[in-house]
N, CA, C and O atoms as a GROMACS GRO file, in nm:
protein
  324
    1UNK      N    1  -1.579  -3.451   8.450
    1UNK     CA    2  -1.520  -3.554   8.332
    1UNK      C    3  -1.539  -3.651   8.270
    1UNK      O    4  -1.604  -3.718   8.350
    2UNK      N    5  -1.531  -3.707   8.187
    2UNK     CA    6  -1.617  -3.784   8.081
    2UNK      C    7  -1.535  -3.948   8.146
    2UNK      O    8  -1.419  -3.970   8.181
    3UNK      N    9  -1.635  -4.021   8.142
    3UNK     CA   10  -1.528  -4.192   8.134
    3UNK      C   11  -1.534  -4.263   8.023
    3UNK      O   12  -1.624  -4.252   7.939
    4UNK      N   13  -1.446  -4.333   8.017
    4UNK     CA   14  -1.430  -4.411   7.934
    4UNK      C   15  -1.499  -4.435   7.822
    4UNK      O   16  -1.461  -4.448   7.706
    5UNK      N   17  -1.603  -4.440   7.869
    5UNK     CA   18  -1.708  -4.584   7.770
    5UNK      C   19  -1.862  -4.387   7.747
    5UNK      O   20  -1.985  -4.390   7.757
    6UNK      N   21  -1.784  -4.281   7.723
    6UNK     CA   22  -1.854  -4.201   7.768
    6UNK      C   23  -1.739  -4.148   7.685
    6UNK      O   24  -1.794  -4.098   7.587
    7UNK      N   25  -1.607  -4.134   7.673
    7UNK     CA   26  -1.537  -4.086   7.558
    7UNK      C   27  -1.533  -4.196   7.419
    7UNK      O   28  -1.505  -4.138   7.314
    8UNK      N   29  -1.554  -4.328   7.408
    8UNK     CA   30  -1.571  -4.372   7.350
    8UNK      C   31  -1.674  -4.430   7.228
    8UNK      O   32  -1.664  -4.506   7.131
    9UNK      N   33  -1.792  -4.338   7.302
    9UNK     CA   34  -1.956  -4.318   7.256
    9UNK      C   35  -1.887  -4.168   7.147
    9UNK      O   36  -1.905  -4.155   7.026
   10UNK      N   37  -1.826  -4.092   7.220
   10UNK     CA   38  -1.822  -3.982   7.155
   10UNK      C   39  -1.742  -3.974   7.012
   10UNK      O   40  -1.781  -3.917   6.910
   11UNK      N   41  -1.588  -4.066   7.033
   11UNK     CA   42  -1.548  -4.058   6.882
   11UNK      C   43  -1.657  -4.177   6.829
   11UNK      O   44  -1.745  -4.145   6.749
   12UNK      N   45  -1.651  -4.239   6.852
   12UNK     CA   46  -1.808  -4.345   6.729
   12UNK      C   47  -1.817  -4.205   6.702
   12UNK      O   48  -1.719  -4.151   6.652
   13UNK      N   49  -1.929  -4.133   6.730
   13UNK     CA   50  -2.014  -4.014   6.685
   13UNK      C   51  -1.965  -3.966   6.638
   13UNK      O   52  -2.000  -3.983   6.521
   14UNK      N   53  -1.850  -3.868   6.647
   14UNK     CA   54  -1.775  -3.798   6.620
   14UNK      C   55  -1.667  -3.892   6.436
   14UNK      O   56  -1.589  -3.855   6.349
   15UNK      N   57  -1.706  -3.962   6.458
   15UNK     CA   58  -1.697  -4.045   6.264
   15UNK      C   59  -1.836  -3.989   6.144
   15UNK      O   60  -1.834  -3.975   6.021
   16UNK      N   61  -1.941  -3.967   6.242
   16UNK     CA   62  -2.010  -3.953   6.175
   16UNK      C   63  -2.085  -3.748   6.152
   16UNK      O   64  -2.131  -3.682   6.060
   17UNK      N   65  -2.049  -3.721   6.326
   17UNK     CA   66  -2.142  -3.592   6.286
   17UNK      C   67  -2.027  -3.442   6.330
   17UNK      O   68  -1.980  -3.494   6.432
   18UNK      N   69  -1.993  -3.377   6.327
   18UNK     CA   70  -1.950  -3.294   6.380
   18UNK      C   71  -1.949  -3.218   6.564
   18UNK      O   72  -2.008  -3.117   6.603
   19UNK      N   73  -1.896  -3.275   6.612
   19UNK     CA   74  -1.882  -3.234   6.760
   19UNK      C   75  -1.939  -3.101   6.813
   19UNK      O   76  -1.939  -3.027   6.715
   20UNK      N   77  -1.985  -3.038   6.913
   20UNK     CA   78  -2.035  -2.950   6.932
   20UNK      C   79  -1.842  -2.891   7.075
   20UNK      O   80  -1.772  -2.976   7.129
   21UNK      N   81  -1.825  -2.781   7.085
   21UNK     CA   82  -1.636  -2.765   7.046
   21UNK      C   83  -1.647  -2.802   7.224
   21UNK      O   84  -1.564  -2.892   7.239
   22UNK      N   85  -1.705  -2.776   7.348
   22UNK     CA   86  -1.697  -2.872   7.466
   22UNK      C   87  -1.719  -2.991   7.509
   22UNK      O   88  -1.717  -3.056   7.613
   23UNK      N   89  -1.749  -3.004   7.363
   23UNK     CA   90  -1.758  -3.184   7.383
   23UNK      C   91  -1.632  -3.197   7.317
   23UNK      O   92  -1.565  -3.182   7.419
   24UNK      N   93  -1.516  -3.219   7.195
   24UNK     CA   94  -1.481  -3.211   7.142
   24UNK      C   95  -1.334  -3.164   7.256
   24UNK      O   96  -1.226  -3.193   7.205
   25UNK      N   97  -1.326  -3.106   7.381
   25UNK     CA   98  -1.257  -3.055   7.440
   25UNK      C   99  -1.203  -3.106   7.586
   25UNK      O  100  -1.101  -3.086   7.653
   26UNK      N  101  -1.336  -3.188   7.603
   26UNK     CA  102  -1.393  -3.266   7.724
   26UNK      C  103  -1.324  -3.401   7.621
   26UNK      O  104  -1.308  -3.490   7.704
   27UNK      N  105  -1.291  -3.441   7.522
   27UNK     CA  106  -1.314  -3.528   7.491
   27UNK      C  107  -1.111  -3.536   7.460
   27UNK      O  108  -1.036  -3.630   7.489
   28UNK      N  109  -1.084  -3.442   7.412
   28UNK     CA  110  -0.915  -3.446   7.359
   28UNK      C  111  -0.908  -3.446   7.579
   28UNK      O  112  -0.923  -3.529   7.668
   29UNK      N  113  -0.888  -3.351   7.572
   29UNK     CA  114  -0.818  -3.335   7.750
   29UNK      C  115  -0.829  -3.517   7.848
   29UNK      O  116  -0.738  -3.575   7.906
   30UNK      N  117  -0.969  -3.559   7.832
   30UNK     CA  118  -0.977  -3.726   7.827
   30UNK      C  119  -0.859  -3.815   7.795
   30UNK      O  120  -0.810  -3.890   7.880
   31UNK      N  121  -0.815  -3.805   7.676
   31UNK     CA  122  -0.789  -3.861   7.572
   31UNK      C  123  -0.608  -3.836   7.584
   31UNK      O  124  -0.521  -3.910   7.540
   32UNK      N  125  -0.589  -3.693   7.666
   32UNK     CA  126  -0.439  -3.647   7.718
   32UNK      C  127  -0.384  -3.737   7.818
   32UNK      O  128  -0.266  -3.770   7.832
   33UNK      N  129  -0.489  -3.773   7.890
   33UNK     CA  130  -0.418  -3.867   7.962
   33UNK      C  131  -0.491  -3.982   8.021
   33UNK      O  132  -0.480  -4.029   8.134
   34UNK      N  133  -0.588  -4.029   7.901
   34UNK     CA  134  -0.640  -4.212   7.943
   34UNK      C  135  -0.574  -4.248   7.781
   34UNK      O  136  -0.612  -4.196   7.676
   35UNK      N  137  -0.465  -4.355   7.798
   35UNK     CA  138  -0.357  -4.399   7.698
   35UNK      C  139  -0.437  -4.504   7.570
   35UNK      O  140  -0.426  -4.519   7.448
   36UNK      N  141  -0.538  -4.574   7.710
   36UNK     CA  142  -0.626  -4.629   7.650
   36UNK      C  143  -0.732  -4.562   7.548
   36UNK      O  144  -0.750  -4.604   7.433
   37UNK      N  145  -0.774  -4.495   7.584
   37UNK     CA  146  -0.858  -4.417   7.458
   37UNK      C  147  -0.782  -4.330   7.344
   37UNK      O  148  -0.800  -4.378   7.233
   38UNK      N  149  -0.757  -4.295   7.344
   38UNK     CA  150  -0.618  -4.232   7.272
   38UNK      C  151  -0.600  -4.316   7.141
   38UNK      O  152  -0.624  -4.277   7.027
   39UNK      N  153  -0.537  -4.480   7.191
   39UNK     CA  154  -0.501  -4.596   7.124
   39UNK      C  155  -0.681  -4.628   7.056
   39UNK      O  156  -0.683  -4.651   6.935
   40UNK      N  157  -0.786  -4.629   7.110
   40UNK     CA  158  -0.900  -4.641   7.046
   40UNK      C  159  -0.942  -4.564   6.977
   40UNK      O  160  -1.042  -4.597   6.914
   41UNK      N  161  -0.879  -4.404   6.952
   41UNK     CA  162  -0.928  -4.333   6.908
   41UNK      C  163  -0.833  -4.370   6.746
   41UNK      O  164  -0.868  -4.396   6.631
   42UNK      N  165  -0.703  -4.353   6.813
   42UNK     CA  166  -0.639  -4.402   6.651
   42UNK      C  167  -0.682  -4.558   6.582
   42UNK      O  168  -0.669  -4.549   6.460
   43UNK      N  169  -0.720  -4.671   6.616
   43UNK     CA  170  -0.812  -4.761   6.565
   43UNK      C  171  -0.874  -4.736   6.494
   43UNK      O  172  -0.841  -4.734   6.376
   44UNK      N  173  -1.005  -4.703   6.542
   44UNK     CA  174  -1.114  -4.640   6.471
   44UNK      C  175  -1.090  -4.569   6.350
   44UNK      O  176  -1.176  -4.587   6.264
   45UNK      N  177  -0.990  -4.489   6.319
   45UNK     CA  178  -0.910  -4.389   6.284
   45UNK      C  179  -0.887  -4.492   6.127
   45UNK      O  180  -0.915  -4.480   6.008
   46UNK      N  181  -0.838  -4.564   6.188
   46UNK     CA  182  -0.798  -4.669   6.085
   46UNK      C  183  -0.891  -4.753   6.027
   46UNK      O  184  -0.886  -4.794   5.911
   47UNK      N  185  -0.966  -4.776   6.100
   47UNK     CA  186  -1.051  -4.903   6.112
   47UNK      C  187  -1.123  -4.799   5.956
   47UNK      O  188  -1.066  -4.847   5.858
   48UNK      N  189  -1.215  -4.691   5.910
   48UNK     CA  190  -1.220  -4.591   5.905
   48UNK      C  191  -1.134  -4.608   5.771
   48UNK      O  192  -1.175  -4.646   5.661
   49UNK      N  193  -1.011  -4.572   5.806
   49UNK     CA  194  -0.984  -4.564   5.665
   49UNK      C  195  -0.934  -4.683   5.620
   49UNK      O  196  -0.884  -4.655   5.511
   50UNK      N  197  -0.915  -4.833   5.647
   50UNK     CA  198  -0.934  -4.918   5.561
   50UNK      C  199  -1.022  -4.925   5.477
   50UNK      O  200  -1.001  -4.923   5.356
   51UNK      N  201  -1.155  -4.938   5.543
   51UNK     CA  202  -1.284  -5.024   5.488
   51UNK      C  203  -1.293  -4.818   5.411
   51UNK      O  204  -1.367  -4.817   5.312
   52UNK      N  205  -1.251  -4.717   5.434
   52UNK     CA  206  -1.249  -4.641   5.277
   52UNK      C  207  -1.183  -4.633   5.164
   52UNK      O  208  -1.184  -4.551   5.071
   53UNK      N  209  -1.092  -4.786   5.198
   53UNK     CA  210  -0.978  -4.814   5.072
   53UNK      C  211  -1.012  -4.910   4.986
   53UNK      O  212  -1.064  -5.006   5.042
   54UNK      N  213  -0.999  -4.924   4.822
   54UNK     CA  214  -1.001  -4.996   4.781
   54UNK      C  215  -0.957  -5.094   4.753
   54UNK      O  216  -1.012  -5.173   4.675
   55UNK      N  217  -0.823  -5.118   4.823
   55UNK     CA  218  -0.699  -5.141   4.792
   55UNK      C  219  -0.700  -5.237   4.971
   55UNK      O  220  -0.674  -5.187   5.080
   56UNK      N  221  -0.742  -5.396   4.937
   56UNK     CA  222  -0.695  -5.393   5.132
   56UNK      C  223  -0.551  -5.488   5.107
   56UNK      O  224  -0.532  -5.515   4.988
   57UNK      N  225  -0.472  -5.527   5.180
   57UNK     CA  226  -0.337  -5.608   5.158
   57UNK      C  227  -0.378  -5.675   5.234
   57UNK      O  228  -0.432  -5.666   5.344
   58UNK      N  229  -0.333  -5.782   5.137
   58UNK     CA  230  -0.337  -5.972   5.150
   58UNK      C  231  -0.473  -6.044   5.047
   58UNK      O  232  -0.496  -6.159   5.013
   59UNK      N  233  -0.533  -5.934   5.026
   59UNK     CA  234  -0.656  -6.014   5.004
   59UNK      C  235  -0.569  -6.043   4.812
   59UNK      O  236  -0.498  -5.946   4.786
   60UNK      N  237  -0.569  -6.114   4.737
   60UNK     CA  238  -0.535  -6.139   4.649
   60UNK      C  239  -0.659  -6.158   4.520
   60UNK      O  240  -0.669  -6.127   4.402
   61UNK      N  241  -0.720  -6.212   4.597
   61UNK     CA  242  -0.821  -6.268   4.520
   61UNK      C  243  -0.907  -6.166   4.426
   61UNK      O  244  -0.961  -6.079   4.495
   62UNK      N  245  -0.933  -6.155   4.294
   62UNK     CA  246  -1.024  -6.096   4.245
   62UNK      C  247  -1.181  -6.062   4.258
   62UNK      O  248  -1.221  -6.043   4.143
   63UNK      N  249  -1.267  -6.049   4.332
   63UNK     CA  250  -1.382  -6.145   4.362
   63UNK      C  251  -1.510  -5.976   4.228
   63UNK      O  252  -1.626  -5.940   4.251
   64UNK      N  253  -1.458  -5.947   4.161
   64UNK     CA  254  -1.435  -5.867   4.060
   64UNK      C  255  -1.578  -5.921   4.021
   64UNK      O  256  -1.680  -5.864   4.059
   65UNK      N  257  -1.578  -6.007   3.963
   65UNK     CA  258  -1.668  -6.115   3.831
   65UNK      C  259  -1.799  -6.193   3.948
   65UNK      O  260  -1.879  -6.271   3.896
   66UNK      N  261  -1.808  -6.169   4.078
   66UNK     CA  262  -1.915  -6.248   4.131
   66UNK      C  263  -1.855  -6.409   4.182
   66UNK      O  264  -1.741  -6.445   4.209
   67UNK      N  265  -1.982  -6.483   4.183
   67UNK     CA  266  -1.978  -6.595   4.228
   67UNK      C  267  -1.985  -6.731   4.143
   67UNK      O  268  -2.087  -6.779   4.094
   68UNK      N  269  -1.861  -6.778   4.138
   68UNK     CA  270  -1.866  -6.884   4.018
   68UNK      C  271  -1.983  -6.946   4.019
   68UNK      O  272  -2.082  -6.923   4.089
   69UNK      N  273  -1.955  -7.084   3.879
   69UNK     CA  274  -2.131  -7.126   3.845
   69UNK      C  275  -2.106  -7.259   3.956
   69UNK      O  276  -2.204  -7.281   4.028
   70UNK      N  277  -2.020  -7.323   3.971
   70UNK     CA  278  -2.053  -7.400   4.076
   70UNK      C  279  -2.102  -7.419   4.222
   70UNK      O  280  -2.129  -7.515   4.295
   71UNK      N  281  -2.097  -7.225   4.236
   71UNK     CA  282  -2.119  -7.163   4.364
   71UNK      C  283  -2.256  -7.119   4.431
   71UNK      O  284  -2.319  -7.104   4.535
   72UNK      N  285  -2.254  -7.110   4.266
   72UNK     CA  286  -2.435  -7.077   4.286
   72UNK      C  287  -2.492  -7.170   4.213
   72UNK      O  288  -2.602  -7.151   4.161
   73UNK      N  289  -2.436  -7.265   4.202
   73UNK     CA  290  -2.535  -7.415   4.205
   73UNK      C  291  -2.597  -7.490   4.324
   73UNK      O  292  -2.700  -7.551   4.354
   74UNK      N  293  -2.448  -7.442   4.389
   74UNK     CA  294  -2.509  -7.453   4.545
   74UNK      C  295  -2.595  -7.399   4.611
   74UNK      O  296  -2.684  -7.444   4.683
   75UNK      N  297  -2.558  -7.280   4.577
   75UNK     CA  298  -2.661  -7.200   4.669
   75UNK      C  299  -2.811  -7.247   4.671
   75UNK      O  300  -2.892  -7.258   4.763
   76UNK      N  301  -2.820  -7.278   4.508
   76UNK     CA  302  -2.945  -7.272   4.427
   76UNK      C  303  -2.976  -7.423   4.467
   76UNK      O  304  -3.098  -7.441   4.467
   77UNK      N  305  -2.898  -7.552   4.506
   77UNK     CA  306  -2.886  -7.653   4.578
   77UNK      C  307  -2.974  -7.670   4.716
   77UNK      O  308  -3.080  -7.716   4.759
   78UNK      N  309  -2.836  -7.591   4.760
   78UNK     CA  310  -2.899  -7.593   4.926
   78UNK      C  311  -3.039  -7.492   4.993
   78UNK      O  312  -3.068  -7.490   5.113
   79UNK      N  313  -3.126  -7.399   4.867
   79UNK     CA  314  -3.253  -7.332   4.941
   79UNK      C  315  -3.373  -7.450   4.882
   79UNK      O  316  -3.475  -7.476   4.947
   80UNK      N  317  -3.340  -7.518   4.743
   80UNK     CA  318  -3.427  -7.567   4.699
   80UNK      C  319  -3.440  -7.672   4.908
   80UNK      O  320  -3.522  -7.634   4.991
   81UNK      N  321  -3.394  -7.727   4.921
   81UNK     CA  322  -3.364  -7.788   5.024
   81UNK      C  323  -3.452  -7.756   5.183
   81UNK      O  324  -3.420  -7.819   5.284
   0.00000   0.00000   0.00000
């Protein structure tokens, strides 16, 4: 049986690549018994979904135009010193 540390690592790997069937089954069995790992998996999936979303709730400022002129000047000044 896998420990929580192994399962959390496998969850992260499964986001990038498809795990073999036996590993997926071991993870699923562990997840059914461990509410903490089940919660961790849900959180990972939520973070993945949010990071792929083009709209993030709570951010109303438009950053599509880049830095303001004032910010550019502050950066230039700090780089000169």
